[in-house]
C-alpha positions as CSV (number, residue, x, y, z in Angstrom):
1,M,-14.5,-4.6,27.1
2,N,-15.3,-5.9,23.6
3,R,-13.4,-4.4,20.8
4,P,-15.4,-2.9,18.0
5,S,-15.2,-4.5,14.5
6,V,-13.6,-2.3,12.0
7,Y,-14.6,-2.3,8.3
8,I,-12.9,-1.1,5.2
9,T,-15.5,1.0,3.6
10,G,-13.5,2.8,0.9
11,M,-10.4,2.3,-1.1
12,G,-8.5,4.6,-3.5
13,F,-5.4,4.2,-5.7
14,A,-3.6,6.5,-8.1
15,G,-0.5,5.7,-10.0
16,A,1.1,4.1,-13.0
17,A,-1.1,1.0,-12.6
18,G,-4.2,3.1,-13.0
19,N,-6.4,5.7,-11.3
20,G,-9.1,4.3,-9.0
21,A,-9.5,1.1,-7.1
22,A,-11.5,-0.5,-10.0
23,Q,-8.6,-0.1,-12.5
24,L,-6.1,-1.5,-10.0
25,A,-8.4,-4.5,-9.2
26,A,-8.8,-5.3,-12.9
27,R,-5.1,-5.2,-13.5
28,L,-4.3,-7.4,-10.5
29,R,-6.9,-10.0,-11.5
30,A,-5.7,-10.1,-15.1
31,G,-2.0,-10.0,-14.1
32,Q,-1.6,-7.1,-16.4
33,S,1.7,-5.4,-15.3
34,A,2.2,-1.7,-15.5
35,I,6.0,-2.3,-15.6
36,R,7.5,-1.2,-18.9
37,R,10.8,-0.6,-20.5
38,L,11.7,3.0,-19.8
39,P,12.9,5.2,-22.7
40,P,16.2,6.9,-21.9
41,E,14.6,10.3,-21.2
42,A,12.3,8.7,-18.6
43,R,15.0,7.0,-16.6
44,P,16.0,8.8,-13.3
45,I,19.4,7.1,-13.7
46,P,20.8,5.6,-16.9
47,Q,21.0,2.0,-15.6
48,L,17.3,1.7,-14.6
49,Q,15.7,0.0,-17.5
50,L,12.3,-1.1,-16.2
51,G,9.7,0.5,-14.0
52,A,6.1,1.4,-13.5
53,L,6.8,5.1,-13.2
54,L,4.4,8.0,-13.8
55,D,4.7,10.1,-16.9
56,D,5.5,13.8,-16.3
57,G,2.2,14.7,-17.9
58,W,0.1,12.5,-15.6
59,N,-3.2,14.1,-14.8
60,W,-4.6,13.7,-11.4
61,R,-8.1,14.1,-12.8
62,D,-7.8,11.0,-14.9
63,G,-10.1,8.1,-13.9
64,D,-13.8,7.8,-13.3
65,G,-14.6,11.4,-12.4
66,I,-15.5,10.8,-8.8
67,R,-12.9,13.4,-7.7
68,D,-14.5,16.1,-9.8
69,R,-17.9,15.4,-8.1
70,I,-16.6,15.7,-4.5
71,L,-13.7,18.1,-4.9
72,P,-14.0,20.9,-2.3
73,P,-13.8,24.5,-3.7
74,Q,-10.5,25.3,-2.1
75,A,-8.7,22.2,-3.5
76,E,-7.8,23.8,-6.9
77,K,-5.9,26.5,-5.2
78,M,-4.3,24.1,-2.8
79,L,-3.2,21.7,-5.5
80,R,-2.0,24.2,-8.1
81,G,1.7,23.8,-8.5
82,A,1.9,20.7,-6.3
83,D,4.0,17.8,-7.6
84,V,2.7,14.6,-8.9
85,S,3.1,12.8,-5.6
86,L,0.8,15.2,-3.7
87,C,-1.8,14.9,-6.6
88,A,-1.7,11.1,-6.4
89,D,-2.2,11.1,-2.7
90,A,-5.0,13.6,-2.9
91,S,-6.8,11.7,-5.6
92,A,-6.5,8.4,-3.6
93,V,-7.9,10.0,-0.5
94,L,-10.8,11.7,-2.3
95,E,-11.8,8.5,-4.1
96,A,-11.5,6.4,-0.9
97,K,-13.6,8.9,1.1
98,G,-16.3,9.2,-1.6
99,A,-19.4,11.2,-0.4
100,A,-19.1,9.9,3.1
101,R,-21.2,11.6,5.7
102,I,-18.7,11.5,8.6
103,A,-18.5,14.2,11.3
104,P,-15.2,16.0,10.6
105,E,-14.1,16.0,14.2
106,R,-14.6,12.2,14.3
107,L,-12.5,11.6,11.2
108,G,-8.8,10.8,11.5
109,L,-6.1,10.4,9.0
110,V,-2.7,8.6,9.2
111,V,-0.2,9.0,6.4
112,G,2.5,6.4,6.0
113,G,5.7,7.5,4.3
114,S,8.9,9.5,4.7
115,N,11.2,11.6,2.5
116,L,8.1,12.5,0.4
117,A,9.5,15.7,-1.0
118,H,13.1,14.7,-2.0
119,P,12.7,16.1,-5.6
120,L,11.4,19.4,-4.2
121,L,14.3,19.5,-1.7
122,A,16.8,18.8,-4.5
123,E,15.3,21.6,-6.6
124,E,15.5,24.1,-3.7
125,I,19.1,23.2,-2.9
126,S,19.9,23.8,-6.6
127,R,18.2,27.2,-6.4
128,F,20.0,28.1,-3.2
129,Q,23.4,27.2,-4.8
130,R,22.6,29.5,-7.8
131,N,21.3,32.3,-5.6
132,P,19.8,32.1,-2.1
133,A,17.2,34.7,-3.1
134,Y,15.7,32.1,-5.5
135,V,14.6,29.8,-2.8
136,N,10.8,29.5,-2.6
137,P,9.7,30.5,0.9
138,R,6.9,27.9,0.8
139,S,9.4,25.1,0.7
140,G,10.1,25.9,4.3
141,F,7.0,23.9,5.1
142,Q,6.3,22.0,1.9
143,V,9.5,19.8,2.4
144,L,8.1,18.5,5.6
145,D,6.5,15.0,5.4
146,S,3.8,16.3,7.7
147,H,2.8,18.7,5.0
148,V,1.3,15.9,3.0
149,A,-0.8,14.8,6.0
150,A,-1.9,18.4,6.6
151,T,-2.9,19.0,3.0
152,L,-4.8,15.7,2.8
153,A,-6.5,16.5,6.1
154,A,-7.7,19.7,4.6
155,L,-9.0,18.0,1.5
156,A,-10.8,15.3,3.4
157,D,-11.9,17.7,6.2
158,A,-10.4,15.4,8.8
159,Q,-10.4,17.3,12.1
160,G,-9.7,14.3,14.3
161,P,-6.3,12.8,15.0
162,V,-4.0,13.4,12.0
163,L,-0.4,12.1,12.0
164,N,2.4,10.8,9.9
165,V,4.3,7.5,10.4
166,A,7.4,6.2,8.9
167,A,8.6,2.7,8.6
168,A,10.4,2.5,5.2
169,A,8.5,0.2,2.8
170,A,6.2,-0.9,5.7
171,S,4.9,2.6,6.2
172,G,1.5,2.2,4.5
173,A,0.8,-1.0,6.4
174,V,1.9,0.6,9.7
175,A,-0.4,3.6,8.9
176,A,-3.3,1.1,8.6
177,V,-2.5,-0.5,12.0
178,A,-2.3,3.0,13.6
179,A,-5.6,3.9,12.1
180,L,-7.1,0.7,13.4
181,D,-5.8,1.4,16.9
182,L,-7.3,5.0,16.7
183,I,-10.7,3.6,16.0
184,R,-10.5,0.8,18.5
185,S,-9.4,3.3,21.2
186,G,-12.5,5.5,20.5
187,R,-10.5,8.5,19.4
188,C,-12.3,8.6,16.1
189,D,-15.2,6.8,14.3
190,A,-13.5,6.6,11.0
191,C,-9.9,7.0,9.8
192,L,-8.2,7.3,6.5
193,A,-4.9,5.4,6.2
194,V,-2.7,6.6,3.3
195,G,0.3,5.0,1.7
196,A,1.9,8.2,0.3
197,M,3.6,8.3,-3.0
198,Q,7.4,8.4,-2.5
199,R,9.0,10.0,-5.6
200,L,12.7,9.6,-5.3
201,S,15.5,11.9,-6.6
202,P,18.2,10.6,-9.0
203,A,20.6,10.4,-6.1
204,D,18.2,8.2,-4.2
205,W,17.9,5.8,-7.1
206,Q,21.7,5.8,-7.5
207,A,22.2,4.8,-3.9
208,L,19.6,2.0,-4.2
209,A,21.3,0.7,-7.3
210,A,24.8,0.8,-5.6
211,L,23.3,-1.0,-2.7
212,G,22.2,-3.9,-5.0
213,A,18.5,-3.5,-4.0
214,L,17.3,-2.1,-7.4
215,N,16.7,-4.2,-10.5
216,T,18.9,-2.7,-13.2
217,S,18.5,-5.6,-15.7
218,S,16.2,-5.7,-18.7
219,E,14.0,-8.4,-17.1
220,A,11.8,-8.1,-14.1
221,A,12.5,-10.9,-11.6
222,L,9.4,-13.0,-10.6
223,P,9.1,-13.1,-6.8
224,F,9.7,-16.5,-5.2
225,S,11.1,-17.8,-8.4
226,G,14.7,-17.8,-7.3
227,Q,15.7,-15.3,-10.0
228,G,16.4,-12.6,-7.4
229,G,17.3,-9.6,-9.5
230,G,16.3,-6.8,-7.2
231,F,13.1,-4.8,-6.9
232,T,11.5,-3.1,-9.9
233,P,10.3,0.4,-8.9
234,G,6.7,1.6,-9.2
235,E,5.0,4.9,-8.4
236,G,1.6,5.4,-6.8
237,A,-0.4,6.1,-3.7
238,A,-3.1,4.1,-2.0
239,C,-5.7,4.8,0.6
240,V,-8.3,3.0,2.7
241,L,-11.1,4.4,4.7
242,L,-11.6,2.4,7.9
243,E,-14.8,2.7,10.1
244,R,-16.2,1.2,13.2
245,S,-18.8,-1.3,12.0
246,D,-21.8,0.2,13.9
247,H,-20.9,3.7,12.6
248,A,-20.7,2.3,9.0
249,E,-24.1,0.6,9.4
250,R,-25.8,3.7,10.8
251,R,-24.7,5.8,7.8
252,G,-25.5,3.1,5.2
253,A,-21.9,2.5,4.1
254,N,-20.9,-0.7,2.3
255,G,-18.3,-2.8,4.1
256,L,-15.8,-4.1,1.6
257,A,-14.0,-6.3,4.1
258,E,-13.2,-6.4,7.8
259,L,-9.7,-5.2,8.9
260,A,-9.7,-7.8,11.6
261,G,-6.2,-7.3,13.0
262,G,-2.7,-6.0,12.4
263,A,0.7,-5.8,13.9
264,F,4.1,-4.2,13.4
265,V,7.4,-5.2,15.1
266,S,11.1,-4.3,14.8
267,A,14.0,-6.7,14.1
268,A,16.2,-4.2,16.0
269,D,18.5,-4.0,13.0
270,P,19.2,-0.7,11.3
271,L,20.5,-2.3,8.2
272,P,18.5,-3.5,5.2
273,H,18.5,-7.2,6.2
274,P,15.3,-9.3,6.0
275,C,14.6,-11.2,9.1
276,R,12.7,-14.5,8.7
277,N,11.9,-14.9,12.4
278,Q,10.4,-11.4,12.8
279,E,8.5,-11.7,9.6
280,A,6.9,-15.0,10.9
281,R,6.3,-13.3,14.2
282,V,4.5,-10.3,12.8
283,M,2.2,-12.4,10.7
284,S,1.4,-14.6,13.7
285,L,0.7,-11.5,15.8
286,A,-1.6,-10.0,13.2
287,L,-3.6,-13.3,13.0
288,A,-3.8,-13.5,16.8
289,D,-5.0,-9.9,16.9
290,A,-7.7,-10.9,14.4
291,G,-8.7,-14.0,16.2
292,I,-7.8,-16.1,13.1
293,D,-5.9,-19.4,13.4
294,A,-3.1,-20.0,10.8
295,S,-5.1,-23.1,9.6
296,Q,-7.9,-20.7,8.5
297,L,-5.6,-18.6,6.3
298,D,-6.6,-18.8,2.6
299,V,-4.3,-16.3,0.8
300,I,-1.4,-14.0,1.4
301,A,-0.8,-10.8,-0.6
302,A,3.0,-11.0,-0.1
303,H,5.6,-8.2,0.2
304,A,7.5,-10.2,-2.5
305,T,10.0,-7.8,-4.0
306,G,11.9,-10.1,-6.2
307,T,15.1,-9.9,-4.3
308,A,16.8,-13.2,-3.5
309,Q,17.3,-12.5,0.2
310,G,13.9,-11.0,0.7
311,D,12.0,-13.7,-1.1
312,A,13.8,-16.5,0.7
313,A,13.2,-14.9,4.1
314,E,9.5,-14.3,3.4
315,A,8.9,-17.8,2.0
316,G,10.6,-19.3,5.1
317,A,8.5,-17.1,7.4
318,I,5.3,-18.3,5.7
319,A,6.4,-21.9,6.1
320,D,7.2,-21.2,9.8
321,L,3.7,-19.6,10.2
322,L,2.0,-22.6,8.8
323,E,4.2,-25.2,10.5
324,G,2.1,-28.0,12.0
325,S,-1.1,-26.9,10.2
326,G,-0.7,-29.3,7.3
327,R,-1.8,-26.5,4.9
328,R,-0.4,-24.9,1.9
329,V,-1.4,-21.3,1.2
330,W,-2.2,-19.3,-1.9
331,V,0.3,-16.5,-2.4
332,C,0.2,-13.5,-4.8
333,A,2.7,-10.7,-5.4
334,P,1.1,-7.3,-6.2
335,K,4.4,-5.8,-7.1
336,T,4.5,-7.8,-10.3
337,V,1.7,-5.5,-11.5
338,T,2.4,-2.2,-9.8
339,G,6.2,-2.3,-9.2
340,H,7.5,-1.6,-5.8
341,C,5.7,1.6,-4.7
342,L,7.8,1.9,-1.5
343,S,5.7,3.7,1.2
344,A,2.4,2.8,-0.5
345,A,3.3,-0.9,-1.0
346,G,1.6,-2.2,2.2
347,L,-1.7,-0.5,1.4
348,I,-1.6,-1.7,-2.2
349,G,-1.2,-5.2,-0.7
350,L,-4.1,-4.6,1.6
351,A,-6.2,-3.5,-1.4
352,A,-5.2,-6.7,-3.3
353,G,-6.3,-8.8,-0.3
354,V,-9.7,-7.1,-0.2
355,F,-10.2,-7.6,-4.0
356,M,-9.4,-11.3,-3.7
357,L,-11.8,-11.8,-0.8
358,Q,-14.6,-9.8,-2.6
359,D,-14.1,-11.5,-6.0
360,G,-13.4,-15.0,-4.7
361,C,-10.2,-15.3,-6.8
362,V,-6.5,-15.7,-6.3
363,H,-4.5,-13.2,-8.4
364,P,-2.0,-14.8,-10.8
365,L,1.7,-15.3,-10.3
366,P,3.2,-17.2,-13.2
367,I,5.5,-19.7,-11.5
368,Q,4.7,-23.3,-10.8
369,A,6.6,-23.7,-7.6
370,S,9.1,-21.8,-5.4
371,P,12.6,-23.2,-4.7
372,Y,12.3,-21.6,-1.3
373,S,9.4,-23.5,0.2
374,P,6.7,-26.1,-1.0
375,T,4.2,-24.4,1.3
376,L,3.5,-21.6,-1.2
377,R,0.9,-22.1,-3.9
378,F,0.6,-19.9,-7.0
379,A,-2.1,-19.3,-9.6
380,A,0.4,-19.9,-12.4
381,G,-2.0,-20.1,-15.3
382,G,-4.1,-17.1,-14.5
383,A,-6.6,-16.0,-11.7
384,I,-8.2,-18.9,-9.9
385,D,-11.8,-18.6,-8.7
386,I,-12.1,-20.1,-5.3
387,P,-14.0,-19.1,-2.1
388,L,-11.7,-17.1,0.2
389,R,-12.5,-16.0,3.8
390,C,-9.3,-14.9,5.4
391,A,-6.2,-13.2,4.1
392,I,-3.1,-11.4,5.3
393,T,-0.8,-8.9,3.6
394,T,2.8,-8.3,4.5
395,A,5.1,-5.3,4.3
396,F,8.7,-5.3,5.3
397,G,11.0,-2.2,5.2
398,F,14.7,-1.5,5.5
399,G,15.8,-1.1,9.1
400,G,13.9,-4.1,10.4
401,F,10.4,-2.7,10.1
402,N,7.9,-5.5,9.7
403,A,4.1,-5.2,9.4
404,A,1.2,-7.5,8.6
405,L,-2.6,-6.9,8.3
406,A,-5.3,-9.6,8.6
407,I,-8.6,-9.2,6.8
408,R,-11.8,-11.2,6.8
409,H,-14.4,-11.5,4.1
410,L,-17.8,-10.0,5.0
411,P,-20.8,-12.3,4.1
412,T,-23.1,-9.3,3.5
413,Q,-22.7,-5.8,2.2
414,V,-22.9,-3.6,5.2
415,G,-25.5,-0.8,4.9
416,N,-27.7,-2.2,2.1
417,K,-27.4,-5.8,3.4
418,E,-27.2,-7.1,-0.2
419,E,-25.9,-10.6,-0.2
420,T,-22.7,-11.3,-2.1
421,T,-22.9,-13.5,-5.1
422,R,-20.3,-16.1,-3.8
């Protein structure tokens, strides 16, 4: 049986790097980083000097107003009092869905992320310690990761399969693979994949700093440069709407790109060790799932955290993937703009890949060459305009979770059949 093609017909983003896919796309193309020096009062722990973190006064209604136009009547009541992470997820979902005419029972939703309510849990523990009667009874279900999926399903009116998946920093990418599989299996016609915003507690940040994973210096390390200073944190949520191609065409939806394939594998290692072999393997599996040969690969939106071990392993994995092809490949690093958004990182990378295919440009990364591998090419002087047809994005998480997504440029705009300008 022939597998259906699956299109990306909507994308949403909300976070420190902007509100809406258009704002994110502009930042990535310009290489305009949202990472800033944090004032002392904005630091979750004293030693964290840099980050792309949301201000406490962030307004989920910021952006281009699309959420105001499609907001269901019950949403205000549902969102009142919700923390910033839930607002960010909701706005990303609403923007990605747009005014889509999709039968609710044929719309699925997969949320990628875990430990999504740590600040709320910490607050309730503090209340309990003061007086057990102070505990909010709603926290009995609001602290569950599945509560985010349930709330977003209500906002999107997704009455098909709805679930939550967890794979550390690979969670968003794994959510996209799960959504792809749900559509291919026929369980739904369209599915939202969400990289949930993961807002950590001060104790979480302290643990990451003690582990040596967090950048606590005054300079953000450039990925693949050999600096290796740890990851610089970011906050945000991302979402894509996936649809079976014939379903998208029937309802007149615009296909932004084809999600041609995806894969996720385990390194069978519970520790936070990058694994070059498994990273190369998952990229190869994603390309095979898409029917794309490594020699056809144009650009990679890399996981690229800025850690020495992680960057070295990923650069080596890319070299292994392309071994024998005689090719070098363009590589960009979205985290230089957004910071490391943890659970959402894989879907931010997917969005970056779609933007590059649509615009025909490689996003900038200001290094001339990587000491880890000569296979990698960078747009060191700014975005480079060049026709791009195939891309992959990678996401690797603590505990040996490895994921990759393969996307293909669409030569026409699905629905209105308007030719692209490239």
